[in-house]
C-alpha positions in Angstrom: 91.4 -42.0 66.3 91.5 -45.7 66.0 88.2 -46.0 67.6 86.5 -43.5 65.1 87.9 -45.5 62.1 86.6 -48.6 63.5 83.2 -47.1 64.0 83.1 -45.9 60.3 84.1 -49.3 59.1 81.4 -50.9 61.2 78.7 -48.5 59.9 79.7 -49.0 56.3 79.6 -52.7 56.8 76.1 -52.4 58.2 74.6 -51.0 54.8 72.5 -53.7 53.1 73.8 -55.2 49.9 70.7 -54.4 47.8 71.1 -50.6 48.6 74.7 -50.8 47.5 73.8 -52.3 44.2 71.1 -49.7 43.5 73.6 -46.9 44.2 76.1 -48.3 41.9 73.5 -48.7 39.1 72.4 -45.0 39.5 75.9 -43.7 39.4 76.7 -45.7 36.3 73.6 -44.5 34.5 74.4 -40.9 35.3 77.8 -41.3 33.9 76.5 -42.8 30.7 74.1 -39.9 30.1 76.9 -37.4 30.6 79.1 -39.2 28.0 76.2 -39.4 25.4 75.5 -35.7 25.9 79.1 -34.8 25.3 79.2 -36.9 22.1 76.1 -35.3 20.7 77.5 -31.9 21.3 80.7 -32.8 19.4 78.8 -34.2 16.4 75.8 -31.8 16.3 75.2 -29.6 13.1 76.4 -26.0 13.3 72.8 -24.6 12.9 71.7 -26.5 16.1 74.7 -25.3 18.2 74.8 -21.7 16.9 72.9 -19.7 19.6 73.5 -16.5 17.7 70.9 -17.5 14.9 67.9 -15.1 15.0 64.4 -16.4 15.8 62.0 -17.0 12.8 59.4 -14.2 12.2 55.6 -15.1 12.0 53.9 -14.7 8.5 51.4 -11.7 8.3 47.8 -12.7 7.6 46.3 -11.7 4.2 44.0 -8.6 4.1 40.3 -9.5 4.9 38.0 -10.2 2.0 35.0 -7.8 1.3 32.4 -7.7 -1.5 32.3 -4.5 -3.5 30.0 -3.1 -6.3 29.4 0.2 -8.0 26.3 1.9 -6.8 23.1 1.0 -8.8 22.1 3.9 -11.1 18.5 4.5 -12.1 16.4 7.4 -13.4 14.1 8.3 -10.5 11.9 11.2 -9.5 11.7 13.0 -6.2 8.6 12.1 -4.2 6.7 13.5 -1.2 4.9 10.9 1.0 1.5 11.3 2.6 -1.0 9.3 4.6 -4.5 9.0 3.1 -7.8 7.2 3.5 -9.8 5.4 0.8 -13.4 6.4 0.1 -16.0 5.2 -2.3 -16.6 7.1 -5.5 -20.3 6.5 -5.2 -22.2 5.9 -1.9 -26.0 5.3 -1.9 -28.5 5.0 0.9 -31.4 2.9 -0.3 -34.7 4.3 1.2 -38.3 3.3 0.3 -40.2 5.7 -1.9 -43.6 4.1 -1.1 -45.1 2.8 2.1 -46.1 -0.8 2.7 -45.0 -4.1 4.2 -41.7 -5.5 3.2 -42.3 -8.9 1.6 -39.0 -10.0 -0.1 -35.2 -9.6 0.2 -33.2 -10.8 -2.7 -29.6 -10.5 -1.6 -27.1 -11.7 1.0 -25.6 -9.2 3.4 -22.2 -8.0 2.1 -22.4 -9.4 -1.4 -21.4 -7.7 -4.6 -24.5 -6.5 -6.5 -24.8 -5.1 -10.0 -26.8 -2.2 -11.3 -30.5 -3.3 -11.9 -30.4 -6.3 -9.5 -33.7 -6.7 -7.5 -33.0 -6.1 -3.8 -36.3 -5.6 -1.9 -40.0 -6.0 -2.7 -42.8 -4.0 -0.8 -46.3 -5.5 -1.0 -47.4 -4.3 -4.5 -51.1 -5.3 -4.2 -52.4 -1.9 -3.0 -50.6 -0.1 -5.8 -51.9 -2.6 -8.4 -55.4 -1.7 -7.3 -54.7 2.0 -7.6 -53.3 1.5 -11.1 -56.5 -0.4 -12.2 -58.6 2.5 -10.9 -56.4 5.0 -12.8 -56.9 3.0 -16.0 -60.7 3.0 -15.5 -60.6 6.8 -15.1 -58.8 7.0 -18.4 -61.5 5.1 -20.1 -64.2 7.3 -18.5 -62.3 10.5 -19.6 -61.9 9.1 -23.1 -65.6 8.4 -23.4 -66.4 12.0 -22.2 -64.0 13.4 -24.8 -65.5 11.3 -27.6 -69.0 12.6 -26.7 -67.7 16.2 -26.5 -66.2 15.8 -30.0 -69.4 14.6 -31.5 -71.5 17.3 -29.9 -69.2 20.0 -31.1 -69.4 18.7 -34.7 -73.3 18.7 -34.6 -73.4 22.1 -33.0 -71.0 23.5 -35.6 -73.3 22.2 -38.4 -76.4 23.7 -36.8 -74.6 27.0 -36.2 -73.8 27.2 -39.9 -77.5 26.8 -40.7 -78.4 29.3 -38.0 -80.2 26.7 -36.0 -77.7 26.9 -33.1 -76.5 30.0 -31.4 -72.9 31.1 -31.0 -73.2 30.8 -27.3 -74.1 27.1 -27.6 -71.2 26.5 -29.9 -68.9 28.1 -27.3 -70.2 25.9 -24.6 -69.6 22.8 -26.7 -66.0 23.9 -27.3 -65.5 24.4 -23.6 -66.9 21.0 -22.8 -64.5 19.4 -25.4 -61.5 21.1 -23.7 -62.7 20.0 -20.3 -63.0 16.5 -21.5 -59.5 16.6 -23.0 -58.1 17.9 -19.7 -59.9 15.1 -17.8 -58.4 12.6 -20.1 -54.9 14.0 -19.6 -55.4 14.0 -15.8 -56.5 10.4 -15.9 -53.4 9.4 -17.9 -51.2 11.2 -15.4 -52.9 9.3 -12.6 -52.1 6.1 -14.5 -48.4 7.1 -14.8 -48.3 7.9 -11.1 -49.9 4.6 -10.1 -47.5 2.7 -12.4 -44.5 4.6 -11.0 -45.6 3.8 -7.4 -46.0 0.2 -8.4 -42.5 0.2 -9.8 -41.2 1.7 -6.5 -42.4 -1.4 -4.7 -39.5 -3.3 -6.4 -36.3 -1.7 -5.2 -33.3 -2.4 -7.5 -29.6 -1.5 -7.2 -28.9 1.9 -8.7 -25.2 1.0 -9.1 -22.7 -1.8 -9.0 -20.8 -2.3 -5.7 -20.8 -4.0 -2.4 -24.1 -3.9 -0.4 -24.3 -3.6 3.3 -26.5 -5.6 5.6 -30.3 -5.2 5.4 -31.5 -2.8 8.0 -35.2 -4.0 7.9 -36.5 -7.5 8.0 -39.4 -9.0 6.1 -42.8 -8.1 7.6 -41.9 -4.6 8.8 -44.0 -1.7 7.7 -41.9 0.6 5.5 -42.5 4.4 5.5 -42.1 5.8 2.1 -40.7 9.2 1.1 -44.0 10.4 -0.3 -45.8 10.2 3.0 -44.2 13.4 4.4 -42.1 11.5 6.9 -38.5 10.4 6.9 -38.3 7.4 4.6 -37.0 4.1 6.1 -33.4 3.3 5.4 -33.1 -0.2 3.9 -29.4 -0.6 3.3 -26.4 1.1 1.6 -24.2 0.4 -1.4 -20.7 1.6 -2.1 -18.8 1.4 -5.4 -15.4 -0.2 -5.3 -13.7 0.1 -8.7 -12.4 2.7 -9.1 -11.8 4.0 -5.6 -10.8 7.4 -4.2 -7.8 8.1 -1.9 -8.3 11.3 0.1 -5.4 13.1 1.9 -4.3 16.5 3.1 -1.3 18.5 1.9 0.6 21.0 4.0 1.2 24.5 2.5 4.9 23.7 1.8 4.1 20.4 0.1 1.3 22.1 -1.9 3.7 24.8 -3.1 6.4 22.2 -4.0 3.9 20.1 -6.0 2.3 23.1 -7.8 5.7 24.3 -8.9 6.5 20.9 -10.2 3.2 20.8 -12.2 3.8 24.3 -13.6 7.4 23.5 -14.5 8.5 22.5 -18.0 10.8 19.5 -18.0 11.9 18.5 -21.5 8.5 19.1 -23.1 7.0 16.1 -21.3 3.4 16.1 -20.2 2.6 17.0 -16.6 2.9 14.0 -14.4 0.0 13.6 -12.0 0.9 10.0 -11.1 0.1 8.8 -7.5 1.6 5.7 -6.1 0.1 4.0 -3.0 1.0 1.2 -0.6 -1.4 -0.6 1.7 -0.6 -1.1 5.4 0.6 -4.7 4.9 2.7 -4.0 1.7 6.3 -3.2 1.0 6.9 -1.0 -2.0 4.4 1.0 -4.1 2.1 -1.6 -5.9 -0.8 0.6 -6.7 -0.9 3.5 -9.2 -3.5 6.2 -9.8 -3.9 9.8 -10.8 -4.5 13.0 -8.8 -7.9 14.1 -10.0 -9.0 16.7 -7.5 -7.5 19.5 -5.3 -9.7 21.8 -3.2 -10.0 25.5 -4.0 -8.7 26.9 -0.7 -6.4 26.1 2.2 -8.1 25.2 5.5 -7.3 28.2 7.8 -7.5 26.2 10.9 -5.1 23.4 10.0 -3.1 25.1 7.2 -3.7 22.2 4.8 -5.5 21.6 1.6 -7.6 18.6 0.7 -6.6 16.5 -2.3 -7.9 13.3 -3.9 -6.6 10.6 -6.2 -8.4 7.9 -8.1 -7.0 4.4 -8.2 -8.2 1.3 -10.1 -9.4 -1.6 -7.8 -10.1 -4.5 -10.2 -9.7 -7.2 -7.6 -11.9 -5.3 -5.1 -9.2 -5.7 -2.5 -9.4 -2.2 -1.2 -12.4 -1.2 0.9 -13.5 2.3 1.7 -12.2 3.5 5.0 -8.8 1.8 4.7 -5.6 3.8 5.3 -2.7 3.8 2.9 0.6 5.6 2.3 0.9 7.5 -1.0 3.5 9.6 -2.7 3.5 12.4 -5.3 6.3 13.2 -7.7 8.0 16.6 -7.1 10.6 16.6 -9.9 11.3 15.0 -13.2 13.2 11.8 -13.5 17.0 12.1 -13.1 19.9 9.7 -12.6 20.1 8.6 -9.0 22.6 6.3 -7.2 21.3 3.5 -4.9 23.1 1.4 -2.3 21.9 -1.1 0.3 21.0 0.3 3.7 23.5 -2.3 5.1 26.4 -0.5 3.3 25.8 2.7 5.3 27.5 3.5 8.6 27.6 6.5 10.9 30.4 8.3 12.5 29.1 10.6 15.2 27.1 13.1 13.2 28.3 11.9 9.7 26.8 9.3 7.4 29.5 7.3 5.6 29.8 4.8 2.8 33.0 2.7 2.7 34.6 2.4 -0.6 37.8 0.6 -1.8 40.5 2.4 -3.7 42.6 1.0 -6.6 45.4 -0.1 -4.2 42.9 -2.0 -2.0 42.7 0.6 0.8 39.4 1.5 2.5 38.3 5.1 1.8 35.2 6.4 3.7 33.0 8.9 1.9 30.5 11.2 3.6 27.1 11.1 1.9 23.6 12.6 2.1 20.8 10.1 2.1 17.4 10.1 0.3 14.4 7.9 0.6 14.2 4.1 0.2 13.4 2.9 -3.3 13.0 -0.8 -4.1 14.7 -1.7 -0.8 17.7 0.5 -1.6 18.7 3.9 -0.2 19.0 6.8 -2.5 22.3 8.8 -2.3 21.7 12.5 -2.8 25.4 13.5 -2.8 28.9 12.4 -1.9 29.2 9.3 -4.0 30.4 8.8 -7.6 29.0 6.2 -10.1 32.5 4.6 -10.4 33.1 4.2 -6.7 33.5 0.6 -5.4 31.1 0.4 -2.4 31.6 -2.3 0.2 28.2 -4.1 0.3 29.3 -7.1 2.3 32.0 -7.5 5.0 31.7 -3.9 6.3 32.7 -5.1 9.8 36.1 -6.3 8.5 36.9 -2.9 6.9 38.6 -0.1 8.7 39.4 3.3 7.2 42.9 3.3 5.7 43.3 -0.5 6.1 43.9 -2.9 3.2 41.2 -5.3 2.0 40.8 -7.9 -0.7 37.8 -6.8 -2.9 35.6 -9.3 -4.6 33.0 -8.1 -7.2 29.3 -8.2 -6.3 26.0 -6.9 -7.5 23.4 -4.5 -6.0 19.9 -5.8 -6.8 16.7 -4.0 -5.9 13.9 -5.8 -4.2 11.0 -7.3 -6.2 8.5 -4.7 -4.9 10.3 -1.8 -6.7 
């Protein structure tokens, strides 16, 4: 026993002094921390030490903000849309009426020409000679008629004195009539020669755009009076106004005809046609339906129709395609909303509205065509409804939202 005690004493004595000091410092620091913690617990406020106090609840976020507006209301008509193609009101093929060599061309290919402008010249010299010969024949015939007149006067005097027979007088009358016919024939030859000479100068029969020249200077032109196919020189098409041709199905035809025959408030029948070119939005061009064929095509079940449109800027060229629409009803109040305000739910088309208490109410609607960048609403919406036009992704049916007033504005093309 004594030996074990001695051993412990020896081991304790063998611990270094620096380690002993560090141990005493650690033990003292720990005791100080315990005393400070106890004092803080004694003097702490009650709300810090009361563990039964409930945890603070988080504040709920405000309802999302959306922009609302009543639907735009306008007086609009129902329309039916077609695809048509423009054609020239007047189309002319210029062909030579007299034969000869082409000597002059007085236009640039593709330019705008006006009625009466000189376009081609065929060598006029042979026809000038023919005209001179015809004039000479007139002089000869006139001289023969003058002689016949004098002879009939002398024969008539002799016949009254019984110095000339009745037979001779009849011969003189016949010679006078023959001389008159010869003069008339010579004058007709002059007119024909002058007309052929005029035909050597080919002018524009109408105003419009001319095509390229099909024959160059120096070519021999075959005229229409030679009994052969006359040479085609060029073509001219008129541009203002211009036709727009299209075909209507039987159902569209019946709908339009019933509209034309209907009486709507005593107003005149509206034959207005609106058109839009392939690069345009909206309906910038207006015209009038001026022709409808007299029977349906039995093969296609369609009827041909045509409208006339002004083309003052000569922008539209024959052969272009365009969309056009015809009215099928009188103007009536129509509600319009942006396409972005419309959503779908399976097979339903919906417009989100905001009630008086701020809750989102979906309304099922029927859609019409686009007008001025806005969608027509055929049914399902009231003029007083507040439609969500911005922030639709933040609105859920039945949820609360914070509405802010906005405005529905049609596009500039309407």
